[in-house]
C-alpha positions in Angstrom: 92.0 80.4 88.3 90.5 78.1 91.0 90.1 79.4 94.5 89.8 77.8 97.9 86.0 77.9 98.4 85.5 76.3 101.8 86.8 79.3 103.7 85.6 82.7 105.1 86.6 85.8 103.1 86.2 89.4 104.2 83.6 91.2 102.0 83.6 94.5 103.8 83.7 96.4 107.0 80.6 96.7 109.2 80.3 100.4 108.8 80.0 100.0 105.0 76.5 98.6 105.4 74.3 100.5 107.8 70.7 99.3 108.5 68.6 99.5 105.4 71.6 99.8 103.0 73.3 97.5 100.6 76.8 97.2 99.2 77.8 95.6 95.8 81.1 93.8 95.8 82.6 91.0 93.6 84.1 88.1 95.5 85.9 85.1 93.9 84.6 86.4 90.6 81.0 86.2 91.8 78.9 89.5 92.1 77.5 89.8 95.5 75.3 92.4 97.2 75.6 92.7 101.0 72.4 93.9 102.6 71.6 94.8 106.2 67.9 94.7 107.1 66.2 97.4 109.2 66.6 95.0 112.2 70.3 94.5 111.6 70.0 91.1 109.9 72.7 90.6 107.2 72.4 88.9 103.9 75.0 88.1 101.2 73.0 87.7 98.0 74.3 86.8 94.5 73.8 90.1 92.8 71.6 89.1 89.9 67.8 88.6 89.5 67.0 85.0 88.4 64.7 86.4 85.6 67.1 88.3 83.3 70.2 88.6 85.6 69.9 92.3 86.1 72.0 93.4 89.2 69.8 93.6 92.2 72.1 96.3 93.6 70.7 98.6 91.0 67.3 98.2 92.5 65.7 99.4 95.7 65.9 98.1 99.2 63.4 99.0 101.9 65.1 97.2 104.8 63.4 93.9 104.2 62.9 93.4 100.5 65.2 94.2 97.6 63.3 94.9 94.4 64.8 94.5 90.9 64.7 97.7 89.0 64.2 95.9 85.7 60.9 94.0 86.1 60.0 94.6 89.7 60.6 91.2 91.3 61.1 91.4 95.0 63.3 89.2 97.2 63.5 88.8 101.0 66.9 88.6 102.7 67.0 84.8 102.6 66.7 85.0 98.8 63.1 83.9 98.3 61.0 85.8 95.9 58.1 87.5 97.7 56.8 89.8 95.0 56.2 89.2 91.3 54.0 91.7 89.6 53.7 89.4 86.6 52.5 86.2 88.2 53.4 83.5 90.7 56.5 83.7 93.0 56.7 79.9 93.2 60.2 78.5 92.6 61.7 82.0 92.2 64.8 82.7 94.4 68.2 84.1 94.2 71.2 82.3 95.7 72.7 83.6 99.1 76.0 82.9 100.8 76.4 82.5 104.5 77.6 85.8 106.1 79.0 86.5 109.6 79.9 89.8 111.3 82.8 89.8 113.8 85.0 92.5 115.2 83.8 95.0 112.6 84.5 92.6 109.7 81.9 91.1 107.3 82.8 87.5 106.3 81.2 85.5 103.5 81.4 81.8 102.8 81.5 80.8 99.1 81.8 77.0 99.6 79.8 74.1 100.7 77.1 75.4 103.1 77.3 72.4 105.4 81.1 72.7 105.8 80.8 76.2 107.2 79.4 74.9 110.5 82.8 73.3 111.3 84.8 76.5 110.6 84.4 79.8 112.3 85.7 83.1 110.8 89.2 83.9 112.0 89.4 85.8 115.3 92.1 88.4 115.7 93.5 90.3 118.7 94.0 94.1 119.2 90.6 95.0 117.6 88.9 96.0 120.8 88.9 99.8 120.7 88.7 100.0 124.5 92.1 98.4 124.7 93.8 99.6 121.5 93.7 102.4 118.9 92.3 100.8 115.7 92.0 102.1 112.2 90.6 100.3 109.2 91.4 100.8 105.5 90.8 99.4 102.1 92.7 99.3 98.8 91.8 97.7 95.5 94.7 95.8 94.0 95.0 95.1 90.2 96.8 91.8 90.9 96.4 88.2 91.8 95.8 87.9 95.6 98.7 85.5 95.9 101.2 88.2 94.9 99.8 90.3 97.7 100.2 87.4 100.2 103.8 86.9 98.9 104.5 90.6 99.7 103.6 90.4 103.4 105.1 86.9 103.9 108.5 88.2 102.7 109.4 91.4 104.5 112.9 91.5 103.2 111.6 94.0 100.6 111.0 96.8 103.2 114.6 97.9 103.2 114.3 98.7 99.5 110.7 99.5 98.8 109.9 101.2 102.1 113.0 103.1 103.1 111.0 104.8 105.9 110.2 101.4 107.5 113.3 99.3 106.7 117.0 99.6 107.4 120.1 97.6 106.4 119.6 95.5 109.6 116.6 93.8 107.8 118.9 91.9 105.5 121.0 90.6 108.4 118.0 89.6 110.5 117.7 86.1 112.0 114.7 84.6 110.1 112.7 81.5 111.2 109.9 79.9 109.2 107.5 77.5 111.1 104.7 75.5 109.5 101.4 74.2 110.8 98.6 72.6 108.9 97.1 75.7 107.4 99.3 78.4 108.9 102.9 79.6 108.3 104.7 82.0 110.6 107.8 84.0 109.7 109.8 85.6 112.4 112.4 88.3 111.5 114.5 89.5 114.4 116.8 92.5 114.1 119.4 93.4 116.8 120.7 96.9 117.7 118.7 98.5 114.9 118.6 102.2 114.4 115.1 103.1 113.4 114.3 106.0 111.1 112.9 109.3 112.5 109.3 108.4 111.8 109.4 104.9 113.4 111.5 106.2 116.3 108.7 108.7 117.0 105.9 106.0 116.6 107.6 103.6 119.0 109.1 106.2 121.4 112.6 105.0 121.0 114.2 108.6 121.1 116.7 107.6 118.5 118.3 104.7 120.6 119.2 101.4 119.0 116.5 98.8 119.6 115.8 95.1 119.0 112.9 94.8 116.5 111.1 91.6 115.8 108.5 91.3 113.0 106.3 88.3 113.1 104.0 87.4 110.2 101.4 84.6 110.5 99.6 83.5 107.3 96.4 81.6 107.7 94.9 79.9 104.6 93.7 81.1 102.3 94.8 84.7 102.5 94.7 86.3 106.0 97.9 87.6 107.6 98.8 89.2 110.9 101.9 91.3 111.2 103.1 91.9 114.7 106.0 94.3 115.5 107.7 94.0 118.9 110.2 96.6 120.0 112.6 96.2 122.9 113.8 99.5 124.2 115.4 100.9 127.3 112.1 102.1 128.9 110.1 99.0 128.2 108.6 97.1 125.3 106.3 98.6 122.7 104.9 97.5 119.3 102.1 97.4 116.9 99.9 95.1 114.9 98.4 95.2 111.4 96.0 92.8 109.7 96.3 92.2 105.9 93.1 90.4 104.7 93.1 89.6 101.0 89.9 88.6 99.2 90.1 87.7 95.5 87.9 89.8 93.4 88.9 88.1 90.1 92.0 86.1 89.1 93.8 89.4 88.6 92.3 91.8 91.1 92.0 91.8 94.9 90.2 93.5 97.7 92.8 94.5 100.3 91.2 95.1 103.8 93.7 96.1 106.5 93.7 97.3 110.0 96.4 99.1 112.1 96.4 98.9 115.8 98.5 99.8 118.8 97.8 99.2 122.5 96.6 102.3 124.4 99.1 101.3 127.1 102.2 101.9 124.9 101.1 104.7 122.5 99.3 108.0 122.6 96.9 109.2 119.8 99.5 111.2 118.0 101.9 108.2 117.8 99.2 106.0 116.6 98.1 108.5 113.9 101.6 108.6 112.7 101.8 104.8 112.5 98.4 104.4 110.8 99.1 107.2 108.3 102.5 105.8 107.4 101.0 102.3 106.9 98.3 103.6 104.6 100.8 105.7 102.7 103.3 102.9 101.9 100.4 100.6 100.9 99.1 103.1 98.4 102.2 104.7 97.1 104.8 101.9 97.3 103.3 98.4 97.6 100.3 98.8 95.3 102.2 100.3 92.3 104.9 97.6 92.6 102.5 94.7 92.8 100.2 96.0 90.1 103.3 96.3 87.9 104.4 92.8 88.7 101.0 91.5 87.6 101.3 93.5 84.4 104.5 91.7 83.5 103.1 88.3 84.5 99.8 88.8 82.6 97.5 85.8 82.6 100.3 83.3 83.1 100.9 81.3 86.2 103.9 82.5 88.1 105.4 79.0 88.4 105.3 78.5 84.6 107.7 81.5 84.2 110.3 79.7 86.3 111.2 82.6 88.6 114.5 82.7 90.3 114.1 81.4 93.8 116.0 82.9 96.7 116.2 81.9 100.3 113.8 84.7 101.2 111.1 82.9 99.1 110.6 80.0 101.5 107.4 81.1 103.2 105.7 82.4 100.0 106.5 79.1 98.2 105.2 77.0 101.1 101.9 79.1 101.2 101.3 78.6 97.5 101.9 74.9 97.8 99.4 74.7 100.6 96.8 76.6 98.6 97.3 74.2 95.7 96.8 71.2 98.1 93.6 72.7 99.5 92.2 73.4 96.0 93.1 69.9 94.9 91.3 68.4 97.9 88.2 70.4 97.3 88.2 69.6 93.6 88.6 65.9 94.4 85.7 66.1 96.9 83.4 67.8 94.4 84.3 65.1 91.8 
């Protein structure tokens, strides 16, 4: 399956790669090893020695040079071979990808190196821990990343798949879909909604009926922001979650997510309840369902199966069409 390549993808969280350490992770079906030098410098290196393609991540790293365990070739963070116990290092190098660190996220660029200069990694709000409670999490999905994007773009499912988060008011919501060049926003507004006990505690609604608005913004290729705004008698409250999907292969996905709430509207216990509930539904409800979807679809393209289309599918269909357009433009450019 082709992917959008001229884009930034999350490869990990900052805390996963302390100084002098390395992390192996497959991105867009390419094995990478993320390294952080002793001085904090980051490198995203294709995880194979150019000699016999042994994984460099199985070797050693001294904070400046990664050494292949198979035949002892050593490579600096920029990929150039600096040590060859069997002869010259001339012409020996391993490929690297551009890598950026921002707000605790490690971004890699798999596409045209020159193109990266025109595009910065996405910047998200509510990740400043001085202003908000923030918790990060990771799940591995055994499914096409597009199925996981579909899941967040169409929140009509929460009434049925997530009974602790959804109510019958969700199906009667006022829904608006707006489209920009590489972004789609879905707004779902519920009026006089009676939240369940867990959400009522998280948002401090004391069981009163509230107006809840859920806004999802998708940015190509696979980054989504879900903002929840609650209107209540004592003032507004809400939350935010990031859903950052990085294809591992055509049928598996790295799911990086964050949960956040402003310190002005929540206390630590309320935030813990929110973050724990979010992680719980991802692991026990979303993941089993989407993995099972993929099992039924197999290696076939969803569109070739001619799925029934409902009005709730507008945003997912538009996002898939935009991905197809971006991939076609890249393919034409390479040709």
